[in-house]
MARVEX-797987 format. One line per 10 residues: for each residue x, y, z of C-alpha. Coordinates in Angstrom, 1 decimal, m for minus. Example, Ala and Ser with C-alpha at 12.3 -4.5 7.8 and 13.67 -1.06 7.14 Angstrom:
2
12.3 m4.5 7.8 | 13.7 m1.1 7.1
// end
This chain:
657
9.5 6.0 m13.4 | 11.8 9.0 m14.3 | 11.6 10.5 m17.8 | 14.8 11.0 m18.9 | 17.0 14.3 m20.3 | 16.4 14.6 m24.0 | 16.9 17.6 m26.2 | 17.2 15.7 m29.5 | 13.9 17.2 m31.0 | 14.8 20.6 m29.5
14.6 22.3 m32.9 | 10.8 21.1 m33.1 | 10.1 22.5 m29.6 | 7.7 25.2 m30.7 | 5.6 22.6 m33.0 | 5.1 20.2 m29.9 | 4.5 23.1 m27.6 | 1.6 24.0 m29.7 | 0.2 20.5 m29.7 | 0.6 19.9 m25.9
m1.2 23.7 m25.3 | m3.8 22.5 m27.7 | m4.3 19.3 m25.6 | m4.2 21.1 m22.3 | m6.7 23.6 m23.8 | m9.1 21.0 m24.6 | m8.8 18.9 m21.4 | m9.4 22.2 m19.2 | m12.5 22.6 m21.3 | m13.5 19.1 m20.6
m13.6 19.7 m17.0 | m15.2 23.2 m17.1 | m18.1 20.9 m18.6 | m18.6 18.6 m15.2 | m21.9 20.1 m13.4 | m21.3 19.4 m10.3 | m17.6 20.3 m9.9 | m15.5 18.8 m6.9 | m12.2 19.5 m5.9 | m11.5 15.6 m6.5
m13.1 15.6 m10.1 | m12.0 19.4 m11.1 | m9.0 21.3 m9.2 | m6.8 17.7 m9.0 | m7.2 17.1 m12.7 | m6.7 20.7 m13.4 | m3.4 20.6 m11.4 | m2.0 17.6 m13.2 | m2.7 19.8 m16.5 | m0.4 22.6 m15.3
2.3 19.8 m14.2 | 2.2 18.1 m17.3 | 3.0 21.0 m19.6 | 5.4 22.7 m17.1 | 7.6 19.1 m17.3 | 7.6 20.0 m21.2 | 8.6 23.8 m21.1 | 11.2 23.5 m18.1 | 14.1 22.0 m20.3 | 13.7 24.6 m22.9
14.4 27.1 m20.5 | 17.1 25.4 m18.6 | 18.8 24.3 m21.8 | 19.1 27.9 m23.0 | 20.4 28.6 m19.4 | 23.2 25.7 m19.3 | 23.7 25.1 m23.4 | 23.3 28.5 m24.5 | 23.7 28.5 m28.6 | 22.0 30.1 m31.3
19.6 27.7 m31.4 | 18.7 27.3 m27.9 | 18.1 31.1 m27.9 | 15.9 30.8 m31.2 | 13.8 27.9 m29.9 | 13.2 30.2 m26.6 | 12.4 33.1 m28.8 | 9.8 31.1 m30.6 | 8.2 29.4 m27.4 | 8.2 32.4 m25.1
5.0 34.3 m27.1 | 3.3 31.0 m27.0 | 3.8 30.0 m23.6 | 2.8 33.8 m22.2 | 0.0 34.2 m24.3 | m1.5 30.9 m23.0 | m0.4 31.6 m19.0 | m1.8 34.9 m19.3 | m5.2 33.5 m21.4 | m5.1 30.8 m18.5
m4.8 33.3 m15.7 | m7.8 35.4 m16.8 | m10.1 32.6 m17.7 | m13.5 33.8 m15.6 | m14.6 29.9 m16.0 | m11.8 28.7 m13.9 | m12.0 31.5 m11.6 | m15.4 31.3 m10.6 | m15.2 27.2 m10.7 | m12.7 27.3 m7.8
m14.7 30.0 m5.9 | m17.6 27.7 m5.8 | m15.9 24.6 m5.0 | m14.2 26.7 m1.9 | m17.4 28.1 m0.7 | m19.5 24.9 m1.2 | m17.1 22.5 0.2 | m15.1 24.1 2.6 | m15.8 22.5 5.8 | m15.0 19.3 4.1
m11.9 20.0 2.7 | m8.1 19.3 4.4 | m6.0 22.0 5.3 | m3.6 21.3 1.9 | m6.7 21.3 m0.2 | m7.7 24.5 1.3 | m4.1 25.8 0.9 | m3.9 24.7 m2.8 | m8.0 26.9 m3.3 | m6.3 29.8 m1.3
m3.1 29.9 m3.4 | m4.8 29.6 m6.8 | m7.7 32.0 m6.4 | m5.4 34.8 m5.0 | m3.2 34.2 m8.1 | m6.3 34.3 m10.6 | m7.1 37.7 m8.6 | m3.6 38.8 m9.3 | m3.6 38.0 m12.8 | m7.1 40.0 m13.7
m9.5 37.8 m13.7 | m11.6 40.4 m12.4 | m11.4 42.9 m15.2 | m12.9 43.9 m17.8 | m12.0 42.3 m21.3 | m10.0 45.2 m22.7 | m8.1 45.6 m19.6 | m7.3 41.7 m20.0 | m6.4 41.9 m23.0 | m3.9 44.9 m22.1
m2.5 42.8 m19.4 | m2.0 40.1 m21.6 | 0.2 42.2 m24.1 | 2.1 43.7 m21.0 | 3.2 40.2 m19.8 | 4.1 39.1 m23.2 | 6.6 42.1 m23.4 | 7.8 41.5 m20.2 | 8.5 38.3 m20.5 | 10.5 39.2 m23.6
12.4 41.9 m22.4 | 13.5 39.9 m19.2 | 14.8 37.3 m21.5 | 16.6 40.0 m23.7 | 18.0 41.4 m20.2 | 19.8 37.8 m19.6 | 20.8 37.5 m23.2 | 22.5 40.8 m23.2 | 24.1 40.4 m20.0 | 25.4 36.6 m21.3
26.3 38.1 m24.7 | 28.7 40.8 m22.9 | 30.1 38.6 m20.1 | 31.4 36.3 m23.1 | 32.7 38.6 m25.3 | 35.6 40.3 m23.1 | 38.9 39.0 m22.5 | 41.9 40.5 m21.0 | 45.3 39.3 m22.0 | 48.2 39.6 m19.5
51.5 38.9 m21.1 | 53.7 39.5 m18.2 | 53.9 37.0 m15.3 | 54.5 39.9 m13.0 | 50.7 40.7 m13.5 | 49.7 37.4 m11.9 | 52.1 35.8 m9.9 | 50.2 36.0 m6.8 | 47.3 34.1 m8.1 | 47.1 30.5 m7.1
48.7 28.1 m9.0 | 45.5 26.3 m10.7 | 44.0 29.6 m11.6 | 47.3 30.3 m13.4 | 46.9 26.7 m15.3 | 43.5 27.7 m16.4 | 44.4 31.0 m17.6 | 47.9 30.4 m19.6 | 48.1 29.9 m23.4 | 51.0 30.2 m25.9
51.0 32.7 m28.4 | 54.0 33.7 m30.9 | 56.4 31.4 m28.5 | 55.2 33.3 m25.3 | 53.2 32.1 m22.5 | 50.4 34.5 m22.2 | 47.5 34.7 m19.8 | 43.6 34.9 m20.6 | 40.9 36.3 m18.3 | 37.7 36.6 m19.0
33.9 37.8 m16.9 | 32.9 34.4 m16.2 | 33.2 34.1 m12.4 | 35.9 31.8 m11.8 | 38.1 33.6 m13.8 | 37.2 37.4 m12.5 | 37.2 36.6 m9.2 | 40.9 35.1 m9.6 | 42.4 38.0 m11.1 | 39.8 40.6 m8.8
41.4 39.0 m5.8 | 44.9 37.7 m6.7 | 45.9 39.9 m9.8 | 49.0 41.9 m8.5 | 48.5 44.5 m11.6 | 46.4 47.3 m9.8 | 45.6 48.9 m13.6 | 44.8 45.6 m14.6 | 42.6 44.9 m11.6 | 40.6 48.0 m12.5
40.5 47.0 m16.4 | 38.3 44.0 m15.5 | 36.3 45.3 m12.9 | 35.3 48.0 m14.9 | 34.6 45.6 m17.8 | 32.5 43.4 m15.2 | 30.4 46.8 m13.6 | 29.8 47.9 m16.8 | 28.7 45.1 m18.9 | 25.5 45.5 m21.4
25.1 49.0 m21.3 | 22.1 48.3 m23.7 | 20.5 47.0 m20.7 | 19.6 50.6 m19.4 | 16.7 51.0 m21.8 | 15.4 47.5 m20.9 | 15.3 48.5 m17.3 | 13.7 51.4 m18.2 | 11.0 49.9 m20.3 | 10.5 46.8 m17.8
10.0 49.1 m15.1 | 7.6 51.5 m17.1 | 5.7 48.2 m18.0 | 5.2 46.6 m14.8 | 4.1 49.8 m13.4 | 1.1 49.8 m15.9 | 0.4 46.3 m15.1 | 0.1 46.2 m11.6 | m2.0 49.9 m12.0 | m4.4 48.0 m14.1
m4.7 45.3 m11.2 | m5.4 47.6 m8.5 | m1.9 48.2 m6.8 | m0.6 51.3 m6.1 | 3.5 50.1 m6.9 | 4.9 46.9 m8.0 | 6.3 46.4 m4.5 | 2.6 46.2 m3.0 | 2.1 44.0 m5.8 | 5.0 41.6 m5.0
4.1 41.2 m1.3 | 0.6 40.2 m1.7 | 2.3 36.6 m2.4 | 4.9 36.9 0.5 | 5.4 36.5 4.0 | 6.3 40.1 5.0 | 2.6 42.1 5.6 | 3.5 45.4 4.2 | 6.2 47.9 2.4 | 6.9 49.4 5.6
7.5 46.2 7.1 | 10.1 45.4 4.6 | 11.4 48.7 4.2 | 12.3 49.0 8.4 | 13.7 45.5 8.6 | 16.1 46.3 6.0 | 17.1 49.6 7.7 | 17.2 48.8 11.1 | 19.6 45.7 9.9 | 21.7 48.4 7.8
22.0 50.9 10.5 | 23.1 48.3 13.1 | 25.8 47.1 10.6 | 27.3 50.3 9.0 | 29.3 51.4 11.8 | 31.6 48.0 11.8 | 31.4 47.9 7.6 | 33.2 51.0 8.2 | 35.6 49.7 10.8 | 36.1 46.8 8.5
36.8 49.1 5.7 | 39.1 51.0 7.8 | 41.5 47.7 8.2 | 41.9 47.2 4.7 | 42.6 50.4 3.9 | 45.4 50.8 6.5 | 46.6 47.4 4.4 | 46.4 49.1 1.0 | 48.2 52.1 2.6 | 51.4 50.0 2.9
51.6 49.8 m0.9 | 51.1 53.4 m1.3 | 47.7 53.5 m1.8 | 45.9 56.0 0.2 | 42.3 56.3 m1.6 | 41.4 52.6 m1.5 | 38.9 51.9 m4.4 | 36.4 49.3 m4.9 | 38.5 47.2 m7.4 | 41.3 47.0 m4.2
38.7 45.9 m2.0 | 38.7 41.9 m2.6 | 42.9 41.8 m3.2 | 43.6 43.9 0.0 | 40.6 42.1 2.0 | 42.5 38.7 0.8 | 45.7 39.9 2.4 | 44.0 41.2 5.4 | 42.2 37.7 5.7 | 45.3 35.6 5.4
47.5 38.2 8.0 | 44.5 37.9 10.5 | 43.8 34.4 10.1 | 46.3 32.8 8.1 | 43.8 31.9 5.5 | 44.8 31.0 2.5 | 42.0 30.0 0.1 | 44.4 28.2 m2.3 | 45.7 26.0 0.4 | 41.9 24.6 1.0
41.5 23.7 m2.5 | 43.7 20.6 m2.9 | 41.5 19.3 m0.1 | 38.3 19.9 m1.9 | 38.4 18.0 m4.8 | 35.0 18.2 m6.3 | 34.1 14.7 m6.4 | 35.3 13.8 m2.7 | 33.3 17.2 m1.7 | 30.2 15.6 m2.9
31.0 12.4 m1.7 | 31.2 13.4 1.8 | 28.5 15.9 1.5 | 26.1 13.0 0.5 | 27.2 11.2 3.4 | 26.4 13.9 5.8 | 23.0 14.4 4.3 | 22.1 10.4 4.9 | 23.5 10.6 8.5 | 21.1 13.7 9.7
18.2 13.1 6.9 | 18.2 9.6 6.0 | 18.4 10.0 2.3 | 20.7 8.4 0.2 | 22.2 9.4 m3.1 | 22.7 6.7 m5.8 | 25.1 7.9 m8.8 | 23.3 6.9 m12.0 | 24.7 9.2 m14.4 | 25.9 6.4 m16.8
22.7 5.2 m17.2 | 20.8 7.9 m18.1 | 21.0 11.2 m20.3 | 21.7 14.6 m19.9 | 22.7 18.4 m21.4 | 26.8 17.8 m20.6 | 29.1 15.4 m20.4 | 29.9 16.8 m17.0 | 26.7 16.8 m15.4 | 26.0 14.1 m12.8
23.0 12.4 m12.0 | 21.8 10.6 m8.5 | 18.5 9.3 m7.5 | 17.6 10.3 m4.0 | 16.4 7.0 m1.8 | 14.7 6.8 1.7 | 14.0 4.0 3.6 | 15.5 2.1 0.5 | 13.0 3.2 m1.9 | 13.9 5.5 m4.5
11.9 9.0 m3.9 | 13.5 11.4 m6.3 | 16.4 12.6 m8.8 | 19.0 15.5 m9.0 | 21.2 16.4 m11.7 | 24.3 18.4 m11.0 | 26.1 20.7 m13.1 | 28.8 22.3 m11.4 | 31.3 23.6 m13.4 | 31.9 26.5 m15.8
31.8 26.8 m19.3 | 31.3 29.3 m21.8 | 27.9 28.4 m23.0 | 26.6 28.6 m19.4 | 24.9 31.6 m17.7 | 27.0 32.6 m14.7 | 26.2 32.1 m11.0 | 24.2 29.5 m9.0 | 20.7 27.8 m9.1 | 18.5 25.2 m8.3
15.4 24.6 m10.6 | 12.5 22.4 m10.0 | 11.7 20.1 m13.4 | 8.9 17.3 m11.8 | 7.2 17.7 m8.2 | 6.0 15.1 m6.3 | 2.2 14.6 m6.2 | m0.8 11.5 m6.0 | m2.4 11.8 m9.2 | m6.0 11.2 m9.9
m5.1 7.5 m10.9 | m4.0 7.3 m7.3 | 0.0 7.2 m9.0 | 2.6 8.8 m7.1 | 4.5 11.0 m8.9 | 8.6 11.5 m8.2 | 10.4 14.8 m8.0 | 13.5 15.8 m10.1 | 15.9 19.0 m9.7 | 18.7 20.5 m11.4
21.8 22.0 m9.0 | 23.8 24.5 m11.7 | 27.2 26.1 m10.2 | 30.0 27.4 m11.9 | 33.1 25.8 m10.1 | 36.5 26.0 m11.4 | 36.5 23.6 m14.1 | 38.6 20.2 m14.5 | 41.0 20.9 m16.9 | 43.5 17.8 m18.7
44.8 16.4 m15.4 | 43.7 19.0 m12.9 | 40.7 18.0 m10.9 | 38.2 20.7 m10.4 | 39.7 22.0 m6.8 | 37.0 23.9 m5.2 | 37.3 27.3 m2.7 | 35.7 26.8 0.6 | 33.2 29.7 m1.1 | 32.0 27.2 m3.5
31.5 24.4 m1.0 | 28.9 27.5 1.1 | 27.1 27.5 m2.5 | 26.6 23.8 m2.7 | 25.2 23.3 0.3 | 22.9 26.4 m0.5 | 21.7 25.0 m3.8 | 21.0 21.6 m1.9 | 19.2 23.2 0.6 | 16.7 24.2 m2.3
16.9 20.7 m3.7 | 16.2 19.2 m0.6 | 13.2 21.3 0.0 | 11.7 20.1 m3.3 | 12.8 16.7 m3.5 | 12.1 15.2 0.2 | 8.3 16.8 m0.2 | 5.8 14.3 1.0 | 3.0 16.6 m0.1 | 0.3 15.1 m2.2
m0.9 18.1 m4.4 | 1.7 19.5 m6.7 | 0.8 23.2 m6.6 | 1.8 23.1 m3.1 | 4.5 20.5 m3.1 | 8.2 21.2 m2.7 | 8.9 24.7 m3.5 | 5.9 25.1 m5.3 | 3.5 27.6 m3.4 | 6.0 28.8 m0.9
6.7 32.2 m0.5 | 9.3 33.7 m2.1 | 10.5 35.6 1.1 | 11.1 32.3 2.6 | 12.1 30.2 0.1 | 15.8 31.1 1.0 | 15.1 29.4 4.3 | 16.5 25.7 3.5 | 19.2 26.6 1.8 | 20.8 29.2 3.8
20.1 26.8 7.0 | 22.3 24.2 5.4 | 24.9 26.8 4.3 | 25.8 27.3 8.1 | 27.0 23.3 8.1 | 29.6 23.5 5.9 | 31.5 25.6 8.5 | 31.1 22.7 10.7 | 34.2 21.0 11.6 | 32.8 17.4 11.7
31.2 18.0 8.7 | 34.5 19.5 6.9 | 36.6 16.2 8.2 | 33.7 14.0 6.2 | 35.3 15.2 2.9 | 38.1 17.6 3.2 | 40.7 15.1 2.1 | 43.9 16.1 0.1 | 42.9 14.7 m3.5 | 46.6 13.5 m3.8
47.8 12.2 m0.4 | 44.1 11.7 1.0 | 45.3 13.5 4.1 | 42.4 14.7 6.2 | 42.3 18.9 6.7 | 43.9 19.4 9.8 | 42.0 20.9 12.9 | 43.8 24.2 13.0 | 42.9 25.0 9.4 | 39.7 24.0 10.1
39.4 25.9 12.7 | 40.6 29.0 10.6 | 38.0 28.9 8.0 | 35.6 28.6 10.9 | 37.2 32.1 12.9 | 37.1 33.5 9.3 | 33.5 33.0 8.7 | 32.3 36.3 9.7 | 35.4 38.3 8.5 | 33.9 41.6 6.8
30.4 40.4 7.4 | 29.2 43.6 8.3 | 30.9 44.7 4.8 | 28.6 41.9 3.0 | 25.3 42.6 5.2 | 25.3 46.0 4.2 | 26.6 45.2 0.2 | 23.1 42.9 0.8 | 20.9 45.8 2.4 | 22.0 48.3 m0.6
20.7 45.7 m3.2 | 17.8 45.1 m1.1 | 16.7 48.4 m0.6 | 17.4 49.5 m4.2 | 15.5 46.7 m5.5 | 12.6 47.7 m3.2 | 12.4 51.6 m3.4 | 13.0 51.4 m7.3 | 9.6 49.5 m7.6 | 8.0 51.6 m4.7
7.1 54.3 m7.2 | 8.0 54.9 m11.0 | 11.4 56.1 m12.0 | 11.2 58.1 m15.2 | 14.6 57.4 m16.6 | 18.4 56.1 m16.0 | 19.8 59.1 m14.7 | 16.5 58.7 m11.5 | 17.5 55.5 m11.0 | 21.4 56.1 m10.3
20.3 58.7 m8.2 | 18.1 56.4 m6.1 | 21.5 54.1 m5.9 | 23.9 56.6 m5.1 | 21.2 58.2 m2.2 | 21.3 54.6 m0.7 | 24.8 54.0 m1.0 | 25.7 57.2 0.6 | 23.6 56.4 3.7 | 24.9 52.9 4.2
28.1 51.6 1.9 | 31.2 52.7 3.4 | 32.8 52.4 0.1 | 31.5 54.8 m2.7 | 32.0 52.7 m6.3 | 33.3 54.4 m9.3 | 30.8 56.7 m10.9 | 31.2 54.4 m14.0 | 30.0 51.4 m12.3 | 26.3 50.7 m13.6
25.7 47.6 m11.0 | 22.0 47.9 m12.1 | 22.5 47.0 m15.7 | 23.7 43.2 m14.5 | 21.0 43.1 m11.5 | 19.7 40.2 m13.1 | 18.1 39.0 m9.9 | 15.5 41.5 m10.4 | 15.2 42.1 m14.1 | 15.8 38.6 m15.7
14.7 36.6 m12.6 | 11.7 36.4 m10.1 | 13.4 38.5 m7.0 | 11.9 42.1 m8.3 | 10.8 43.8 m5.4 | 11.6 40.7 m3.4 | 15.7 40.9 m2.9 | 15.1 41.6 0.5 | 14.2 37.6 1.1 | 17.7 36.8 1.4
17.8 38.6 4.6 | 14.0 37.8 5.6 | 14.8 33.9 5.3 | 17.8 34.3 6.6 | 16.6 35.4 10.2 | 14.7 32.0 10.2 | 17.5 29.8 8.8 | 20.0 31.4 11.6 | 17.3 30.9 14.3 | 16.8 27.2 12.9
20.8 26.8 13.3 | 21.0 27.8 16.6 | 18.5 25.5 17.8 | 21.4 23.1 16.9 | 24.0 24.9 18.4 | 21.7 25.2 21.6 | 21.5 21.6 21.8 | 25.1 21.1 21.8 | 25.3 18.6 18.9 | 24.9 19.6 15.4
24.6 16.3 14.0 | 21.4 15.9 16.3 | 19.6 13.4 14.2 | 16.5 13.9 16.4 | 16.0 17.6 15.9 | 17.5 16.7 12.3 | 14.4 14.8 11.6 | 12.1 17.4 13.1 | 13.2 19.5 10.9 | 12.8 17.5 7.5
9.3 16.5 8.8 | 8.1 20.0 9.8 | 10.2 22.2 7.2 | 11.1 20.0 4.2 | 8.4 17.6 3.9 | 5.6 20.3 3.8 | 6.8 22.1 0.9 | 4.4 25.1 0.3 | 1.5 23.3 2.0 | 1.3 25.8 4.8
2.6 29.4 5.6 | 5.9 29.3 6.6 | 5.4 31.3 9.7 | 3.3 28.2 11.1 | 5.6 25.6 9.7 | 8.8 27.2 11.7 | 6.4 27.4 14.6 | 5.6 23.8 14.6 | 9.1 23.0 14.1 | 10.6 25.5 17.1
7.8 26.2 19.3 | 7.9 29.9 18.9 | 8.4 32.8 16.9 | 12.0 33.7 14.8 | 14.6 35.8 16.5 | 16.5 38.2 14.5 | 19.2 38.0 17.3 | 20.1 34.7 16.1 | 21.5 36.1 12.7 | 22.7 39.0 14.1
25.2 36.7 16.8 | 25.9 34.1 13.7 | 27.1 37.3 11.7 | 29.1 38.4 14.7 | 27.3 41.9 14.6 | 26.3 41.4 18.0 | 27.6 39.2 20.8
// end
């Protein structure tokens, strides 16, 4: 039913990949020889070829990000050029393109809407891949794609290496005295008969010191190390931007942003920029007021000019003063296993999906990975792998990755979906379990939103099932939607239980979390606007060097940001979303999708019941089960029976009342 995750033969991946690619090419050649091509005898088996190859390739990328080693790096470096060349050749295959066009023209009226969507997406993607170009331009495009793939991997590896190479040692307890006890335990070690404390740029460790570190000089030291990581990425960025610009101009676009939008819900560049700037204008005054609150608190410590490396520290103090909210207080109530058990119970109640632990019955890449089968109406319908704890060999951040996709093949066999959720939560250590911050819980809900979007699909065509075929600027909608439930009192009460006493978190403490949800929401929004505008404008024209890129970032900060980072801050060198991931000219998607997610959640608020099963099942059927089989604006309208409203987002964020 499911393929086990097995990397025992990882070192031979290149040779196996070459065989599988040859098989794929042969199968496609067979399909192209069919004289009377139809959707059934050509398009469906063509999709299956892609799925089978992707199922082999995905673990190669995945293992490099979760269990990074010289071996995984070498394997990926060996496989990347082969994958890139194959995908580029495939995407420029005129015979496939013409065959798809012919089927669309000949059988359009007899195709169902989902089949039409598959053809529409594929034909568009072939055109975006240069299928209409002359041979010399196709060859150039192939070369550019290969270089870009290698540069993206290089950017990520540089960042990971820099993250892993740094340590900050504190040998004075005074420097760590305000840290939560569990963070002190994780940081402490013995050397020369003395207890010392080690902090790294791994997110749990970095956040612990930047948020609670008493020594201002040490806070700046670790902040500076974090925002000056991988200076060599400056040259990688310049090369990536140059090659992307060259690529899209070959394809007939004015800039990369224009090319990016051809696969998204947003209609044009002006719509994106005006959307972001409108949000920025509406939020910046309140962001200034929020910063001034923090600055006043810092003045009590004699700091007249608050800096970026002070912000988390004094914000945490202010948050505690305003809401009496101490993240450390909540952590014993948010033990990882308890959270998972309660979260699964909630999901079963509203979406009728059961999670069955099968960790001991199958294999994964690390002993701490948890594996679950999903069941709906008593039937197994999917599988999920949860890799939640931070470790040195794992890339930072949190993400969901799809492995297998739900579909029905040409032999009428149903293929079940699988997905990975990867996070970097505080690790369990000796007798200390993994105790989460509430922010970690929100992250878990977010990534599970992505996973459910993929795993609950009932679409029978693989290229538009689950998250496949979903426009990039709405793919965050289901993940952000689920986040909101992490602040619901009745949801929290299911799993917020003290890991020692089993006492349920009291109503007052939960209310403080809810009240504090919009603490510095305008500062957070402006930060996202800064990232999104920088990304989008960076891809609207070619910036010739690092100085011009920095000037662009500085100009956006000057217009919107209430606090200007130190000049040594080179945020862009670590902006892996756009240089090491798929968010180039698409980071705005977080806010774009948030309009949909906030509006969908408001429907539950307006219904007077966050456990509204009728509404939840309608959302499951209208959004989650439909995957990428239809454009999201249409799916949202079918769910809500109206267009989305931006006001819901501004209300939830407390920016308007």
